[in-house]
N, C-alpha and C positions, 0 to 999 in steps of 0.2 A: 504494500500500500504506500502510495506517495504521500509524504508529509510536507506540507508547505508552511514555511515560517511566516507568522503574522507580524508585520512591521507596525509598531504602534506610532502613530503620528503625534508629535509633541504639540500641545496647545501653547500658543504664544501671544504676547502682546507686543505691538510695535509702537515706538514713542518718538515723536519729533518735536522740534521747537521752532516757532515762527519768530524770527528776529528781523531787524532792519536789513541785514545782509542776506537773510534767507526768508524772503517773503512767502506768504501763504501758498501761492500757486506753485512756487518752486518746492516748498516743503511737502505739499501733497503729491507732487510728481515723484519726488525722491522716496516718499513712503510707499507709493505704488510699486516702485522698483524694489524697495526693501521687501515688500510682501511677496514679489516674485522670487527674490533671492531665498526667502524663507521656504517657499514652496519647493524650490529646487533642492534645498537642504533636507526636506522631509518634515517640515513643520506646517502648522495651520494657524493663521491669524484669527484670534477670537476677539481681540480688543485692539482698537487703534486710537491712540491718545495724542492730542496735539496741545502744546502749551505755548501761550504768547508771553515772551519775556524779552527784555532788552539783550540779555546775555544768559547763557546757561548757568545754572547755580553751581558754584564751585564745589559745594558739598555733595549734593544729591542730583545734579543735572537739572531736575525738574523744579526743585524747591520742595520743602517739607510737606506743605499742604497737598500739592498735586501728587507727591509720591505716596502719601497715605490714601488718597483717592484711588491711585493705581493699585495699591495693596488690596483694597476692598473689591475692585473689579477682578483682580487675579483670583482672589479667594472664591468669589461667586461663580467664576467660569472654570475653575479648576486648572488655572494656568500655571505652568512650571518654568516658563522661560520669558524673559523680557529682553527685547532687542532695541537698543537706542540707535537712532539714525545719525549718530555723530561719534567721533572718537572719544572714549571716556578715559579719565585718569584712573590709576589704581585705587585712589581714595574714593572716587565717585562710585566705582563698582562696589567697593566694600560698604560704603555708607548706604547706598541704595538697597543692597541685599540685607543689611541690618534692619532697615525700616520695613521692607517687604516681607521679611520672615518673622516679624513679631506675631505671636500667637501660635496656634497649634496646626496651622495649615501645612500642606506639602511644601517642601523646600523649593524656593524660587531662585533661579540663577539669572544673573544679569550679564549680557554681552553687548558689544557694540558692532557697528557695521563691518569694521575691519575683521573682527573675529569671525563673523558669519561668512564673509567672502573667503577667508583662509580655510574655513571648514569645508566649503564647497570645492575649493581648489584641491584640498586633501582627498576629497571624495572622487574627483574626476581625473586626477593625475595618473597616467598609466605608464609613461616611460620612466626609465631610471633617473634621467635628468629632471623631469617634472617633479617626481617624488622628492628628490633631494632639494630642489628649489623651494617646494612647499614647506618641507620640514624646517629648512633654514629660516624661512620667513616667519613661521610659527614661533620658533625659538627666539628670534630677535624681538618678536612682539611680546613674548611671554616673560622674558627676563625682568624687565622693569616693573612687571605687574605681579611678580611673586610677592605675596603679602602673608605675613605670619598670622594664620588663623587656625584655631583648633589645635588638637594634640599633634597631628601629623606634621605641622610646621612650627611647633612650639620652640621657643628660643633654646631652652635647655631645662633639664630637670632641676628640682629644688636643691638647695645647697647641701642638704643632708642625704640626698639620694645616692644609692650605691652606683658607682661608675659614672656619676654626673657631677662630681665635685670639681672645683677649679673652673677656669675660664672656658676650656673646651672649644669646640667649633659648633656653631648652631646648625640646626637642620636646614635653615634657610640658606646659610652660606654654603653648605654642602650641595644643596640643589643648584644654586647659582654656579658653583664651580664645575659641577658635572655638565650643566647645560653649555657653559662656555667651551669646555673641552669638545663636546659634541659639535658645537658650531664651528670650531676650528677644523675638525675632521671633515665636516660637510663642505666647508669653503674650499679645502684642498681638493676634494673629489670633483667639485663643480669647476674648479680651475682646469683640471685635467680634461673634463668633458668639453669645456669651452675651447681648449687648444685643439681638440679633435674637430669641433664644429668649425673653427677657423681654417683648419686644413681642408675640410670639405668645401668651404667657401672658395678657397684658393683653387681647388680642382675645378669647381664650377666656372670660376673666372677664366681659367686656362682653356676651358672647352669653348668659350665664346658664346655659350648659349644664353639667351635672354631670360632674365628672372622676373617673374610677375608675382607680387605679393597681394593676397586677398586680405584686406583689413576692414575693420569696422566694428560697430557696436556688437556686444554679445547678443546672440540669438537673431542676428540679421540674416542668416542663411548662408554664411561663408562655406561651411562644410557641405551643405546641400548643393551649392554651385560646383564645388570641386568634385563631388560624387557624380554629378550629371556630366561634367566634361571628361572625367578621367576614370570613372568607375573605381574611385579610390576605396570605397567601402568603409569609410569612417563614420563614426556615430554622428547622427544628425537628429536632435530632439528639439521639441518646442520648450526648451528650458534654458536658463541663463548658464553660461559656461559649461554647456554639454560636452564640448571638446576643449582640452586645455593644451595638449602637446601639438607643436607645429607639424604639419604633414606636407611633404614635397612630392609632387608627381610630374612626370613628363606629359606634355600635351602637344599633339601635332596640329598646327593650323591648316586651314584649307589648302594652302599652297605647298604643304609638306614641311614647312619650317617647324622645328621642334623648339618648344619653350619649356621653362620650369614654372609650375604653379605652386605657390606656397600658401597654405592655409595657416593663419596666425591666431594666437590667443585673442579672444574678444576684449573690447574696451568697455568701460562702464564709467558713469559719472562718479566722482569722488573715489576713484581707484586709489587705494592707499599707496603713498609714496614708496614705502618699503617693499610693496609688491612689484612696483615698476622696476625697482633696483634688482629685486630677486630674479625677475624674469627678463632682465635686460638682454641676455644673450638670445632668447627666443624672439623678443619684440624687435630686436635689431635686424631680423629678417626683412622688415619693411625698409630699414635704412640701407641695407645692402642690395635691395632690388633695383631693377631698371625701370619698371612700370608698376603703378599701384592701381588696384581695383578697390575702390572705397565703397563698401556696401552699407545700406541702411534699410531698415524695415519700413516700407512705404505705408503699411497698414497701421503702424504705431502712431498715435497722435503726438508723441514726443519726438518724431523723427528729426525735426529741425534742431532741437537741443542735442540729440544724439550725433547729428552731423558735426555740430560745433565741438563736442567732446572729442570725436574722432580726429578732426582737423588739429585741435590743440595738442593731442597726444602725439600725432605725427610730427608736429613742429618740435615738441619736446624731445623726440627721438631723432631729430635732425633728418627726417625723412620727407620734408616738404620740398617743393620745387621740382618734383619728378613728374613725368607724364602721368596723368591721373584720369581714370574712368570712374565717374560717379554712377553707381548702380542702385536704383531703388528697387528692392526685391519685394516679393509677396504681393505683387500687383493684382493677383487673382483674388486677394482678400480685401483689396483697397476699396474705400468708400467713394463718395463723390469728390472730395477734395484731392487735388493733385499736388504732391509735395514740391516745394521750390528747391531747385538745385543751388549749390553755393556759387557765388559770383566768380570764384577763382577757377572754376572748371568751365571750359568752352562748351557751348550747347551741343556740338557734334559728339562730345564725350559723355553725354548724359543719357542713361537708358532706364526704362521702366520695364522690369522683367518679372518673371516667376521662375525661379530656379527649380521649383517643384514640378511645374507642368511643362517647362521649356519655352514658355511664351517670351518672344523677342530675344532669346538667348543667341540665336544665329546672328542677329544684327550686332550684338555685343562682340561676338567672335570675329566678325568681319572687320569691325573698327579696331579691335585689338591687333589683328593681322596687319592692318594699315600702319598702325603706330610702330609695330615691330619692324616692318619693312622700311619705314622712314628712318629708323635708327641704323639700318644696314644698307649695304650697296654691293652689287655684283662687280667685281674688279678682275682684271687680267694682269698677271705678273710674269715677268721673264726672269728666271733664276738660273745662273750658270750651273752646268753639270757638276762643277767642283763644290757647289754649295748645297748638296742634298740635305744637309742639316737644317737649312732654312725651309725646305719643303716639309720635312718632318715636323718642324716647329709650327708651320702653317696649319697642319692637321690638328694641332692642339688649340690654336687660337682663332681659327676661322672654319667655315664650312666649305670644304673643298668639293667642287662640283665636277671638275674634269682636269686631266693632265695630258699634255701633248709634248712631243719631243721635236724640236726644230733646231737642227744643227747642233751647236754647243750649248743650247739653252733648254730648260724645262719650262714650258708655258703652263701656268696654273690659273684656272678660273675658279674664284672662290667668293663666297658671301662673307663680307667683313663688316664688323661694327667699327666705330670711330677709333677704338683702341687698336684693333688689328690693322686697320688701314695705316695708322701712324707707325706701327711696328714694322710693317713691310713696305713702306712708301718708296724706299730706294729701288725696289724691284718692279715698280709699276711699269707696265708696257707703255711706251711712248706713242 
C-alpha cells in the first residue's frame, strides 16, 4: 500500500508598515508579493496587518499596541508564524516574539522578508554551487542574529555548577565560532567553483559563439521560454523562484547560426543585498552576455514596477548598454491593458508573446537572429601555408564556413564577430 506524506501548511500573518518612503500603494504591492513568497515556501496567509507610522518602532517594529493586537489575531487564527515585510534587527525579532508569546498559546516565530527568501532559495537550490551559495548567505545572515535565549544558548552554568566554574566559553561564542569556520570553508569551495565557471566562460569566448542571457523578474516565464526553444526540460512552475540555478543551452537560429541561451536566477523587489553578493557569480551571466532578453509578466498588474526593478539590477550588475529585447510574456492571460515598454528599448525590440503557447515567439527569434547577424560578418582571409597555426586559431575564435587552397595561401571564409575580425585583420583578403 502506498503511503503519502501529508504536508501541513503553516498558518501565517504578514505585516507591513506605511511610511513616507513606503506609501500605501507600494506597501500593498510588496505585501502581495510577500504573500506569494509565503505560498511558495509552503505557508498560508491568514492575517494581513498594515501599520501607519513615520518610522518602524525600534523595539517591536510595529509598536507595542499594534503588536498586542497582532498577538490576539494570531491566537484567534491559530497562527504560528509572523513575517515582516522589512529587515528586522535581532532585538526586534526577540522583542516581538516576547510580546506575541505571552500567554499559553502555541509558540509564534517571527521572521523577516530576507529570511523567507533565503528559505525559498534553500528549498529550490539543486546544484552544488547553488546549495553552497544559499548556505553561505544563510550563515552570514544568521551570525549577527544569534541571541542568547533559553537553556540551549545560555551564557554558562551557575558559578557552583560542576564543570561550569570559571570564565569558560559561552555556548553563544561556540556557535559563532563554529559558524565562522563553516563560512570560511564555504567561501573556499565557492572560490574554486567560480574559477571553474571563469574557465568555462573563457572557453565560450574562444568559441566565438554569441551568448544571450534571459533575465527578468521571478516567475516571468524565463524557464518556460528556454524549454520551448531548446527542450531544456527544466522546472517551470507558477511560483516565485521555481528555478534558482542558471541553465545554459545551445540554440540554432533559422539561418543555422548557433547561440548560447542562459536562463538566470529571477529578480525581485527588495532583493537582499547579501543575496546579490552571494549569487554574484551566477547573476554575472547577464554581465558576460552579448545580448539580453529582458522578460516581464504582461498579465501582472505590477509589470511596470517589475521592469524598473529588472533594469536597476542590470545596471547594478554592470550589464546595461547591451542589445536588449524586451519581452512581455503570458500575453495569453493578459487583460485589456497593454503594458508600456521602457523608453530605453527601441520599438522593433519589443515583443508581446506567450512562451507557453508559442504565440509570437517566431517573431522574437527572427529579431534575435537579426541582432546576432548585425554583430557578425562573413569575411574572407588569405593565410600563408606556413601559418597553419592561424587557421587552427580561427577555428577557435570564428565560425569557419569553407577552406580553399590557392597557390601558397589558404583562403578561409568565416563568420566573425568584432573581436575575431580584429584578431585576424592582417589576413583579410584585399
